[in-house]
PALUM-432381 format. One record per residue (C-alpha): residue in one letter; x, y, z. Coordinates in Angstrom, 3 decimals. Example, Ala and Ser with C-alpha at 12.3 -4.5 7.8 and 13.67 -1.06 7.14 Angstrom:
2
res;X;Y;Z
a;12.300;-4.500;7.800
s;13.670;-1.060;7.140
//
This chain:
326
res;X;Y;Z
m;0.067;-0.402;-0.014
c;1.658;3.964;-0.747
t;0.431;6.624;-1.781
s;1.626;9.336;-4.858
i;1.047;12.809;-4.823
l;2.636;15.166;-7.147
q;3.028;18.585;-6.772
l;3.653;21.761;-9.180
t;5.413;25.114;-8.134
r;5.016;28.498;-9.520
d;8.369;28.428;-10.807
g;8.033;25.007;-12.837
r;9.579;22.047;-10.673
h;7.776;18.933;-10.758
i;7.594;16.934;-7.377
l;6.401;13.526;-7.073
a;6.298;12.402;-3.333
r;5.379;9.109;-1.697
t;4.623;6.983;0.992
m;6.095;3.530;0.881
d;3.656;1.189;2.967
w;5.436;-1.918;3.834
h;6.086;-4.692;7.001
r;9.634;-3.149;7.344
l;12.442;-0.638;5.770
a;14.393;-2.465;3.069
v;15.156;0.592;0.974
q;17.993;3.416;1.679
p;18.801;6.029;-1.254
v;20.931;4.481;-3.675
f;22.995;6.085;-6.663
v;23.196;4.156;-9.895
p;25.921;5.004;-12.604
r;25.619;4.990;-16.486
n;26.322;1.797;-17.709
f;25.487;-0.519;-15.563
r;25.338;-3.389;-16.081
w;22.518;-5.510;-14.336
q;20.630;-9.395;-14.810
s;17.315;-9.941;-14.772
v;15.726;-12.103;-12.414
f;12.925;-12.963;-14.391
d;15.650;-15.350;-17.176
n;19.217;-14.170;-16.193
r;18.932;-11.709;-19.332
w;21.609;-8.598;-18.671
h;21.268;-5.275;-19.580
t;22.445;-2.057;-19.572
s;21.438;1.070;-18.315
r;21.893;4.324;-20.397
y;21.276;7.160;-17.889
a;22.411;7.353;-13.903
m;19.566;8.080;-11.433
i;19.390;8.446;-7.161
g;16.279;7.250;-5.478
g;15.139;4.726;-2.993
g;16.478;0.808;-2.896
g;18.563;-1.903;-2.215
a;20.510;-4.690;-3.884
h;19.114;-7.307;-5.340
h;21.003;-10.532;-6.404
h;22.821;-8.723;-9.919
e;20.158;-5.844;-9.977
i;19.627;-2.950;-8.117
d;15.862;-3.285;-6.823
v;14.419;0.333;-6.703
s;11.459;1.987;-5.517
d;11.587;4.936;-6.807
g;13.783;7.771;-7.655
v;14.809;10.034;-10.886
n;17.317;9.754;-13.513
e;19.573;12.623;-15.448
q;16.796;13.235;-17.576
g;14.716;14.477;-14.935
l;12.331;11.533;-15.620
s;10.916;10.103;-12.167
v;9.337;7.054;-11.517
q;7.050;5.136;-8.696
k;6.115;1.581;-7.997
l;3.004;1.304;-5.661
t;1.525;-1.622;-5.002
f;-1.951;-2.679;-7.227
a;-4.000;-5.175;-5.209
n;-5.748;-7.324;-7.172
g;-5.430;-5.411;-10.561
s;-2.665;-6.831;-12.066
q;-3.155;-9.474;-14.933
l;0.965;-11.099;-16.037
v;2.291;-12.797;-18.517
d;2.679;-16.662;-18.274
h;4.392;-17.127;-21.850
p;7.276;-14.787;-22.206
t;6.826;-13.055;-26.236
p;10.163;-13.783;-28.228
g;11.684;-10.911;-29.438
k;10.789;-8.493;-26.451
v;11.803;-7.480;-23.192
h;11.041;-9.439;-20.198
l;10.926;-8.333;-16.378
a;9.772;-9.747;-12.935
p;7.240;-6.538;-12.124
y;9.409;-5.129;-9.444
e;12.105;-4.168;-11.891
f;10.060;-2.402;-14.169
s;10.666;0.834;-12.329
y;14.232;1.119;-12.005
y;14.515;0.104;-16.428
l;12.301;2.977;-17.098
l;14.751;5.166;-14.817
a;17.460;3.316;-16.395
n;16.381;3.544;-20.534
f;13.987;6.505;-21.003
g;14.056;10.669;-20.376
t;10.824;10.986;-21.098
v;6.909;10.340;-20.553
a;6.799;9.766;-24.689
e;9.628;7.817;-25.274
i;8.840;5.021;-22.633
e;5.112;5.374;-24.330
d;6.876;4.797;-28.497
h;8.838;1.323;-26.565
l;6.084;0.837;-23.723
a;4.266;-2.217;-26.686
e;8.235;-4.078;-26.085
i;7.722;-5.012;-22.086
e;6.124;-7.675;-20.641
l;5.888;-8.214;-16.800
m;5.798;-11.854;-16.370
s;4.465;-13.954;-13.178
r;6.559;-16.832;-12.031
q;5.573;-19.780;-14.406
f;8.358;-19.694;-16.473
a;10.855;-17.513;-14.530
v;14.290;-18.783;-14.207
n;14.520;-17.621;-10.124
p;11.656;-17.372;-7.571
i;9.987;-13.974;-8.681
g;6.691;-14.284;-7.505
d;3.611;-12.624;-8.547
a;4.303;-8.692;-7.802
e;1.607;-6.883;-8.221
l;2.775;-3.514;-8.708
h;1.507;-0.502;-10.870
f;3.589;3.217;-11.521
a;3.121;6.896;-11.474
v;5.824;9.050;-13.698
v;6.282;12.562;-14.834
d;8.868;14.066;-16.687
r;10.095;17.694;-17.464
t;7.512;18.300;-19.833
g;4.953;18.065;-16.736
r;3.261;15.137;-18.349
t;2.374;12.866;-15.314
v;0.649;9.290;-16.587
v;0.162;5.674;-14.595
i;1.032;2.633;-16.187
e;-0.869;-0.265;-15.165
p;0.172;-4.565;-16.317
t;-4.127;-4.720;-16.953
h;-3.393;-5.900;-20.150
f;-0.816;-6.323;-22.633
p;0.935;-4.569;-24.439
m;0.636;-1.849;-21.884
t;-1.152;1.174;-22.028
m;-0.815;4.840;-20.169
r;-3.019;6.646;-18.311
e;-2.598;10.290;-18.668
n;-3.077;11.550;-14.931
p;-3.136;14.908;-14.660
l;-4.566;14.590;-11.460
g;-1.608;13.640;-9.651
v;-2.570;11.344;-7.335
v;-2.386;7.160;-6.996
t;-2.478;4.872;-4.715
n;-3.811;0.856;-4.730
s;-7.107;0.157;-5.927
k;-7.848;-1.208;-9.571
d;-9.610;0.919;-11.441
f;-8.581;4.686;-11.372
e;-11.265;5.422;-12.981
v;-13.252;3.715;-9.842
q;-11.412;5.768;-8.404
l;-12.108;9.272;-10.380
s;-15.416;8.944;-9.657
r;-15.901;8.440;-5.806
l;-14.000;11.568;-5.630
g;-16.828;13.730;-7.719
q;-18.451;13.452;-3.929
y;-15.780;15.904;-2.911
v;-14.776;18.291;-5.863
t;-16.112;19.446;-8.484
y;-13.929;18.902;-11.238
t;-13.347;21.428;-14.476
d;-14.768;21.180;-17.557
d;-11.713;20.477;-19.224
f;-10.638;17.481;-16.917
l;-13.938;16.216;-17.327
a;-13.260;16.398;-20.842
g;-9.830;15.098;-20.812
t;-8.512;17.989;-22.583
v;-6.102;19.224;-19.229
p;-3.168;21.000;-20.584
l;0.447;19.984;-18.738
n;1.609;21.745;-15.987
t;-2.311;22.793;-14.634
p;-2.324;22.834;-11.046
r;-5.901;22.083;-10.322
v;-8.556;20.405;-12.097
t;-11.203;20.784;-9.963
t;-13.422;23.812;-9.559
g;-12.419;25.269;-5.868
k;-16.018;25.421;-4.807
f;-16.460;22.617;-2.349
s;-19.208;23.830;-0.335
g;-21.958;21.884;0.336
k;-19.402;18.178;-0.738
p;-18.932;15.868;2.715
v;-15.391;16.035;3.692
p;-13.367;12.682;3.125
s;-13.047;9.608;5.790
g;-10.101;9.673;7.783
s;-9.853;5.326;6.534
f;-6.123;4.358;5.361
t;-8.141;2.497;2.911
p;-7.181;2.824;-0.782
g;-9.848;4.718;-1.047
g;-9.795;6.761;1.273
r;-6.458;7.710;0.575
f;-7.199;8.718;-2.880
a;-9.674;10.651;-1.936
r;-8.247;13.047;0.569
a;-4.972;13.295;-1.216
a;-6.605;14.896;-3.827
y;-9.031;16.854;-1.697
y;-5.842;18.208;-0.156
k;-3.955;18.372;-3.148
e;-6.518;20.793;-4.622
r;-6.853;22.857;-1.694
v;-3.757;23.790;-0.976
d;-2.329;27.061;-1.464
f;0.609;26.743;-5.014
p;3.743;26.929;-3.227
e;6.483;29.324;-5.088
d;9.366;27.131;-5.422
e;11.234;23.338;-4.000
a;11.579;23.957;-0.947
a;8.042;25.296;-0.840
g;6.685;22.496;-2.584
i;8.709;20.130;-0.324
i;7.339;21.081;2.093
s;3.791;21.375;1.017
a;3.985;17.857;0.083
w;5.104;16.310;3.297
h;2.045;18.025;4.688
l;-0.188;16.073;2.192
l;1.793;12.868;2.751
n;0.651;13.739;6.407
s;-3.156;13.310;5.672
v;-2.402;9.768;4.322
t;0.959;8.412;6.470
v;-0.224;5.389;8.317
p;0.969;4.966;11.825
q;2.690;1.691;13.026
s;-0.197;-0.379;14.320
h;0.910;-3.898;14.664
r;-1.774;-4.990;16.039
y;-4.001;-3.718;13.958
r;-2.427;-3.800;10.235
p;0.235;-5.471;9.476
t;1.704;-2.562;7.123
y;3.045;1.334;7.823
s;4.442;3.918;5.909
v;8.178;2.635;6.544
y;9.838;5.774;4.606
r;7.899;8.850;2.545
a;10.287;10.069;-0.355
a;9.825;12.420;-2.921
t;11.922;13.820;-6.448
s;12.853;16.872;-7.929
c;12.578;16.251;-11.599
e;14.613;19.624;-12.314
s;16.992;19.884;-9.512
l;17.774;16.259;-9.882
t;17.004;15.667;-5.638
y;16.169;12.819;-4.006
y;14.400;13.427;-0.658
f;13.722;11.263;2.497
q;12.215;10.186;5.445
p;12.017;7.294;7.041
y;9.185;6.641;9.804
n;12.007;6.741;13.072
r;13.336;9.922;11.965
l;11.030;13.430;11.618
d;13.755;15.244;9.591
v;14.509;14.862;5.448
v;17.917;13.960;4.054
k;18.562;14.763;0.020
l;20.775;13.656;-2.059
q;21.038;15.530;-5.288
l;22.812;14.006;-8.469
t;25.679;16.211;-9.610
p;27.571;17.032;-13.050
a;30.305;15.225;-10.768
m;28.199;11.983;-10.145
l;28.247;11.411;-13.828
t;31.493;10.474;-14.106
a;30.903;7.425;-11.365
t;31.131;3.734;-12.510
e;29.710;2.208;-9.663
p;26.345;2.234;-7.486
k;26.692;3.481;-4.161
f;24.204;3.318;-0.915
y;23.331;5.779;1.650
p;22.931;4.508;4.408
v;20.691;6.733;6.605
a;19.785;5.929;10.535
n;16.287;5.107;11.067
t;16.138;6.931;14.522
l;15.001;9.893;16.178
q;16.918;13.116;15.293
v;16.573;16.090;17.085
t;18.173;19.408;17.482
s;18.860;20.324;21.129
l;18.919;23.772;22.225
n;21.028;23.203;25.243
e;23.960;22.495;23.229
//
């Protein structure tokens, strides 16, 4: 379970923020260089990365499992749980790229610079079930939030193959398998603009509702996918339009507060083990594990583009405070 929220800023930044709801923290900030060779767990095929990236991930066999990140071209990708929504491929089609579902987010970051480029090559990629996997891969049910520097924002869902994109000017994604149903239910809390209803929202439009909330109910406080979707979108449409990246990160973090799942092992197995955000323009990754109340950041600098080895950046998952007595 996770929640993704896109926050735009007045000076043209695109900040893709998220919660990661899971059983335990298995991610740390990571840098992966250009020309990194990695091996798919599905079929042991070797791939070579085109672009460098930073984000959140962990070492996994002969690859790096990336949950979210931004590459040197300013493409940002997140993977989110897609409960009961995935229709994975059993029989690999000759000539296509075959991946375990959880490899797809890194594959996009490693090979594409824009959403349009992904769209041109999406039909070449199949996300595979465990049936003919060379190694154990499970059947991870995931879908993917993607944005680039143009502001084009999409959801990619493996509901059928070839996969297709769903334009997402609302900029919110949770875990439900029917995105259209979520939008329909959100309509009881907001009033959509005519452009949104017609599917003609211009890129980088910060609001897709009229801003008229009088007489509408307030979304519930539940942590179900539908509850988080409605709450994230409702408050995103109401908050001030931030001026710059710093204000955008602050706004994004307060929006994430409304959907952050507290640790409660007695009642639910998952909680928001970390929160993160990427900036497509500054190539910065912001990261906050559950037990920290401050945020760390990692920026993809020009000097890093000459590096040849991946690097992990361990972050202590403990309370960090500034003492006024020191």
